KOLMIPA-228471 format. One record per residue (C-alpha): chain; x negated, y negated, z negated; residue number from 1. Coordinates in Angstrom, 2 decimals. Layout:
<pt unit="A" east="X" north="Y" up="Z" pos="NUM"/>
...
//
This chain:
<pt unit="A" east="45.14" north="-67.48" up="26.05" pos="1"/>
<pt unit="A" east="43.07" north="-69.42" up="28.60" pos="2"/>
<pt unit="A" east="41.34" north="-67.95" up="31.65" pos="3"/>
<pt unit="A" east="37.97" north="-68.45" up="29.98" pos="4"/>
<pt unit="A" east="38.90" north="-66.21" up="27.11" pos="5"/>
<pt unit="A" east="40.14" north="-63.51" up="29.48" pos="6"/>
<pt unit="A" east="37.64" north="-63.43" up="32.33" pos="7"/>
<pt unit="A" east="34.29" north="-64.05" up="30.66" pos="8"/>
<pt unit="A" east="34.63" north="-61.31" up="28.01" pos="9"/>
<pt unit="A" east="35.83" north="-58.90" up="30.70" pos="10"/>
<pt unit="A" east="32.77" north="-59.60" up="32.85" pos="11"/>
<pt unit="A" east="30.34" north="-59.01" up="29.99" pos="12"/>
<pt unit="A" east="32.25" north="-55.97" up="28.66" pos="13"/>
<pt unit="A" east="32.03" north="-54.29" up="32.06" pos="14"/>
<pt unit="A" east="28.34" north="-55.22" up="32.28" pos="15"/>
<pt unit="A" east="27.81" north="-53.39" up="28.97" pos="16"/>
<pt unit="A" east="29.56" north="-50.35" up="30.42" pos="17"/>
<pt unit="A" east="27.11" north="-50.44" up="33.34" pos="18"/>
<pt unit="A" east="24.31" north="-49.58" up="30.92" pos="19"/>
<pt unit="A" east="25.98" north="-46.18" up="30.44" pos="20"/>
<pt unit="A" east="25.87" north="-45.51" up="34.18" pos="21"/>
<pt unit="A" east="22.84" north="-44.26" up="36.14" pos="22"/>
<pt unit="A" east="20.32" north="-47.10" up="36.33" pos="23"/>
<pt unit="A" east="17.26" north="-45.48" up="37.87" pos="24"/>
<pt unit="A" east="16.57" north="-42.17" up="39.61" pos="25"/>
<pt unit="A" east="13.03" north="-40.84" up="40.05" pos="26"/>
<pt unit="A" east="12.37" north="-38.67" up="43.07" pos="27"/>
<pt unit="A" east="9.32" north="-36.83" up="44.34" pos="28"/>
<pt unit="A" east="9.07" north="-35.78" up="47.98" pos="29"/>
<pt unit="A" east="12.75" north="-36.52" up="48.45" pos="30"/>
<pt unit="A" east="13.83" north="-34.33" up="45.52" pos="31"/>
<pt unit="A" east="15.39" north="-36.03" up="42.49" pos="32"/>
<pt unit="A" east="13.31" north="-35.38" up="39.38" pos="33"/>
<pt unit="A" east="15.14" north="-37.45" up="36.76" pos="34"/>
<pt unit="A" east="17.94" north="-39.98" up="36.38" pos="35"/>
<pt unit="A" east="18.10" north="-42.52" up="33.56" pos="36"/>
<pt unit="A" east="20.98" north="-44.65" up="32.32" pos="37"/>
<pt unit="A" east="20.39" north="-48.16" up="31.07" pos="38"/>
<pt unit="A" east="20.88" north="-46.96" up="27.50" pos="39"/>
<pt unit="A" east="18.26" north="-44.23" up="27.97" pos="40"/>
<pt unit="A" east="15.82" north="-46.80" up="29.35" pos="41"/>
<pt unit="A" east="16.50" north="-49.14" up="26.44" pos="42"/>
<pt unit="A" east="16.23" north="-46.53" up="23.68" pos="43"/>
<pt unit="A" east="13.93" north="-43.92" up="25.18" pos="44"/>
<pt unit="A" east="14.74" north="-40.27" up="25.79" pos="45"/>
<pt unit="A" east="13.27" north="-36.81" up="26.09" pos="46"/>
<pt unit="A" east="13.25" north="-34.97" up="29.40" pos="47"/>
<pt unit="A" east="13.17" north="-31.22" up="29.84" pos="48"/>
<pt unit="A" east="11.23" north="-30.36" up="32.95" pos="49"/>
<pt unit="A" east="11.79" north="-26.83" up="34.21" pos="50"/>
<pt unit="A" east="8.68" north="-24.71" up="34.73" pos="51"/>
<pt unit="A" east="8.26" north="-21.89" up="37.24" pos="52"/>
<pt unit="A" east="7.32" north="-19.55" up="34.42" pos="53"/>
<pt unit="A" east="8.23" north="-19.95" up="30.78" pos="54"/>
<pt unit="A" east="10.37" north="-22.37" up="28.87" pos="55"/>
<pt unit="A" east="11.03" north="-25.94" up="30.03" pos="56"/>
<pt unit="A" east="8.45" north="-28.53" up="29.10" pos="57"/>
<pt unit="A" east="9.67" north="-31.51" up="27.07" pos="58"/>
<pt unit="A" east="8.38" north="-34.94" up="27.95" pos="59"/>
<pt unit="A" east="9.05" north="-38.07" up="25.91" pos="60"/>
<pt unit="A" east="10.03" north="-41.18" up="27.86" pos="61"/>
<pt unit="A" east="9.32" north="-44.30" up="25.82" pos="62"/>
<pt unit="A" east="11.88" north="-47.07" up="25.38" pos="63"/>
<pt unit="A" east="11.61" north="-49.92" up="27.83" pos="64"/>
<pt unit="A" east="11.91" north="-53.24" up="25.92" pos="65"/>
<pt unit="A" east="13.11" north="-55.15" up="28.99" pos="66"/>
<pt unit="A" east="16.10" north="-52.81" up="29.34" pos="67"/>
<pt unit="A" east="16.90" north="-53.38" up="25.66" pos="68"/>
<pt unit="A" east="16.71" north="-57.16" up="26.12" pos="69"/>
<pt unit="A" east="19.00" north="-56.96" up="29.16" pos="70"/>
<pt unit="A" east="21.52" north="-54.96" up="27.12" pos="71"/>
<pt unit="A" east="21.26" north="-57.53" up="24.34" pos="72"/>
<pt unit="A" east="21.99" north="-60.29" up="26.88" pos="73"/>
<pt unit="A" east="25.19" north="-58.48" up="27.84" pos="74"/>
<pt unit="A" east="26.24" north="-58.05" up="24.21" pos="75"/>
<pt unit="A" east="25.48" north="-61.68" up="23.34" pos="76"/>
<pt unit="A" east="27.28" north="-62.85" up="26.48" pos="77"/>
<pt unit="A" east="30.35" north="-60.93" up="25.34" pos="78"/>
<pt unit="A" east="30.17" north="-62.39" up="21.83" pos="79"/>
<pt unit="A" east="29.60" north="-65.96" up="23.04" pos="80"/>
<pt unit="A" east="32.55" north="-65.62" up="25.42" pos="81"/>
<pt unit="A" east="34.89" north="-65.79" up="22.45" pos="82"/>
<pt unit="A" east="33.64" north="-69.17" up="21.23" pos="83"/>
<pt unit="A" east="36.39" north="-71.81" up="21.45" pos="84"/>
<pt unit="A" east="36.18" north="-74.75" up="23.83" pos="85"/>
<pt unit="A" east="35.20" north="-74.99" up="27.46" pos="86"/>
<pt unit="A" east="31.79" north="-76.52" up="26.68" pos="87"/>
<pt unit="A" east="30.90" north="-73.36" up="24.77" pos="88"/>
<pt unit="A" east="30.90" north="-71.51" up="28.11" pos="89"/>
<pt unit="A" east="27.29" north="-72.65" up="28.55" pos="90"/>
<pt unit="A" east="26.08" north="-69.98" up="26.07" pos="91"/>
<pt unit="A" east="27.48" north="-66.96" up="27.97" pos="92"/>
<pt unit="A" east="26.28" north="-68.50" up="31.23" pos="93"/>
<pt unit="A" east="22.76" north="-68.66" up="29.80" pos="94"/>
<pt unit="A" east="23.07" north="-65.04" up="28.64" pos="95"/>
<pt unit="A" east="24.09" north="-64.01" up="32.14" pos="96"/>
<pt unit="A" east="21.17" north="-65.90" up="33.68" pos="97"/>
<pt unit="A" east="18.75" north="-64.35" up="31.20" pos="98"/>
<pt unit="A" east="20.22" north="-60.92" up="31.97" pos="99"/>
<pt unit="A" east="19.56" north="-61.33" up="35.70" pos="100"/>
<pt unit="A" east="16.00" north="-62.51" up="35.11" pos="101"/>
<pt unit="A" east="15.24" north="-59.69" up="32.66" pos="102"/>
<pt unit="A" east="16.70" north="-57.01" up="34.96" pos="103"/>
<pt unit="A" east="14.60" north="-58.29" up="37.86" pos="104"/>
<pt unit="A" east="11.54" north="-58.25" up="35.61" pos="105"/>
<pt unit="A" east="12.44" north="-54.67" up="34.61" pos="106"/>
<pt unit="A" east="12.69" north="-53.65" up="38.26" pos="107"/>
<pt unit="A" east="9.30" north="-55.17" up="39.01" pos="108"/>
<pt unit="A" east="7.71" north="-53.45" up="35.99" pos="109"/>
<pt unit="A" east="9.24" north="-50.05" up="36.76" pos="110"/>
<pt unit="A" east="8.14" north="-50.27" up="40.40" pos="111"/>
<pt unit="A" east="4.59" north="-51.11" up="39.33" pos="112"/>
<pt unit="A" east="4.53" north="-48.37" up="36.67" pos="113"/>
<pt unit="A" east="5.77" north="-45.66" up="39.02" pos="114"/>
<pt unit="A" east="3.29" north="-46.68" up="41.70" pos="115"/>
<pt unit="A" east="0.41" north="-46.65" up="39.21" pos="116"/>
<pt unit="A" east="1.32" north="-43.39" up="37.47" pos="117"/>
<pt unit="A" east="2.45" north="-41.40" up="40.48" pos="118"/>
<pt unit="A" east="-0.09" north="-42.58" up="43.03" pos="119"/>
<pt unit="A" east="2.71" north="-43.11" up="45.54" pos="120"/>
<pt unit="A" east="4.18" north="-39.60" up="45.18" pos="121"/>
<pt unit="A" east="7.15" north="-40.78" up="43.12" pos="122"/>
<pt unit="A" east="9.88" north="-43.10" up="44.26" pos="123"/>
<pt unit="A" east="12.48" north="-45.06" up="42.30" pos="124"/>
<pt unit="A" east="16.05" north="-45.48" up="43.43" pos="125"/>
<pt unit="A" east="18.17" north="-48.02" up="41.58" pos="126"/>
<pt unit="A" east="21.65" north="-46.75" up="40.80" pos="127"/>
<pt unit="A" east="25.08" north="-48.28" up="40.63" pos="128"/>
<pt unit="A" east="24.71" north="-49.24" up="36.97" pos="129"/>
<pt unit="A" east="21.66" north="-51.39" up="37.66" pos="130"/>
<pt unit="A" east="23.16" north="-53.06" up="40.74" pos="131"/>
<pt unit="A" east="26.52" north="-53.70" up="39.09" pos="132"/>
<pt unit="A" east="24.87" north="-55.08" up="35.96" pos="133"/>
<pt unit="A" east="22.98" north="-57.66" up="38.03" pos="134"/>
<pt unit="A" east="26.12" north="-58.57" up="40.00" pos="135"/>
<pt unit="A" east="28.17" north="-58.89" up="36.82" pos="136"/>
<pt unit="A" east="25.54" north="-61.06" up="35.15" pos="137"/>
<pt unit="A" east="25.63" north="-63.31" up="38.23" pos="138"/>
<pt unit="A" east="29.44" north="-63.36" up="38.02" pos="139"/>
<pt unit="A" east="29.18" north="-64.28" up="34.33" pos="140"/>
<pt unit="A" east="26.93" north="-67.22" up="35.17" pos="141"/>
<pt unit="A" east="29.21" north="-68.35" up="38.00" pos="142"/>
<pt unit="A" east="32.44" north="-68.05" up="36.05" pos="143"/>
<pt unit="A" east="31.18" north="-69.78" up="32.93" pos="144"/>
<pt unit="A" east="29.60" north="-72.63" up="34.89" pos="145"/>
<pt unit="A" east="32.92" north="-73.01" up="36.72" pos="146"/>
<pt unit="A" east="34.66" north="-73.29" up="33.33" pos="147"/>
<pt unit="A" east="32.16" north="-75.94" up="32.20" pos="148"/>
<pt unit="A" east="32.59" north="-77.83" up="35.48" pos="149"/>
<pt unit="A" east="36.38" north="-77.77" up="35.21" pos="150"/>
<pt unit="A" east="36.21" north="-78.99" up="31.61" pos="151"/>
<pt unit="A" east="34.12" north="-81.95" up="32.76" pos="152"/>
<pt unit="A" east="36.70" north="-82.84" up="35.43" pos="153"/>
<pt unit="A" east="39.60" north="-82.50" up="33.00" pos="154"/>
<pt unit="A" east="38.11" north="-84.89" up="30.42" pos="155"/>
<pt unit="A" east="40.30" north="-87.96" up="30.04" pos="156"/>
<pt unit="A" east="38.71" north="-91.11" up="31.47" pos="157"/>
<pt unit="A" east="37.63" north="-93.82" up="29.08" pos="158"/>
<pt unit="A" east="40.01" north="-96.76" up="28.86" pos="159"/>
<pt unit="A" east="38.81" north="-99.92" up="30.63" pos="160"/>
<pt unit="A" east="37.03" north="-102.43" up="28.45" pos="161"/>
<pt unit="A" east="39.42" north="-105.16" up="27.31" pos="162"/>
<pt unit="A" east="38.36" north="-108.71" up="26.61" pos="163"/>
<pt unit="A" east="37.78" north="-109.45" up="22.93" pos="164"/>
<pt unit="A" east="40.70" north="-110.72" up="20.90" pos="165"/>
<pt unit="A" east="40.55" north="-114.04" up="19.05" pos="166"/>
<pt unit="A" east="39.77" north="-112.21" up="15.79" pos="167"/>
<pt unit="A" east="36.89" north="-110.28" up="17.37" pos="168"/>
<pt unit="A" east="35.53" north="-113.43" up="19.01" pos="169"/>
<pt unit="A" east="35.70" north="-115.33" up="15.71" pos="170"/>
<pt unit="A" east="33.81" north="-112.53" up="13.91" pos="171"/>
<pt unit="A" east="31.00" north="-112.52" up="16.49" pos="172"/>
<pt unit="A" east="30.80" north="-116.29" up="16.72" pos="173"/>
<pt unit="A" east="31.93" north="-116.34" up="20.36" pos="174"/>
<pt unit="A" east="34.89" north="-117.99" up="21.97" pos="175"/>
<pt unit="A" east="37.95" north="-116.10" up="23.07" pos="176"/>
<pt unit="A" east="38.88" north="-118.95" up="25.45" pos="177"/>
<pt unit="A" east="36.24" north="-118.46" up="28.07" pos="178"/>
//
């Protein structure tokens, strides 16, 4: 089994696991209000907010499509990592690149949403799952591009052009005795 088939799937498998770790924590006045995993962001969830009097209030948190796309990039990167041939490493590298871009877009969107909805009272803290997912996507890009680069260096050189033989020269109307 080659290094490509060992390392690349491992990178993307661990990046998938990061989506089960805390991605984002919401705090208000320094007190943590809620923590969301990447899966919860991607699929949506329901929060129970405790009330001073009475039963807890349930609040629906809608799914965030960018988180779902980032998770899909990790899954596709894992699947594409099993394709044979070093040139096929371009597909997981593209998945890793797309994952980084989508996670950065997600961060930008969440920051804007929390600022707009909370009027500055709420603050987002990005957890280990989010940070590790970005780092692993970057590692997936780097590793797979390394594999592609090494495959290009290992390609056998083309043989030097040889002068035409008498038969080839006769067929083209040229002279082999130049």
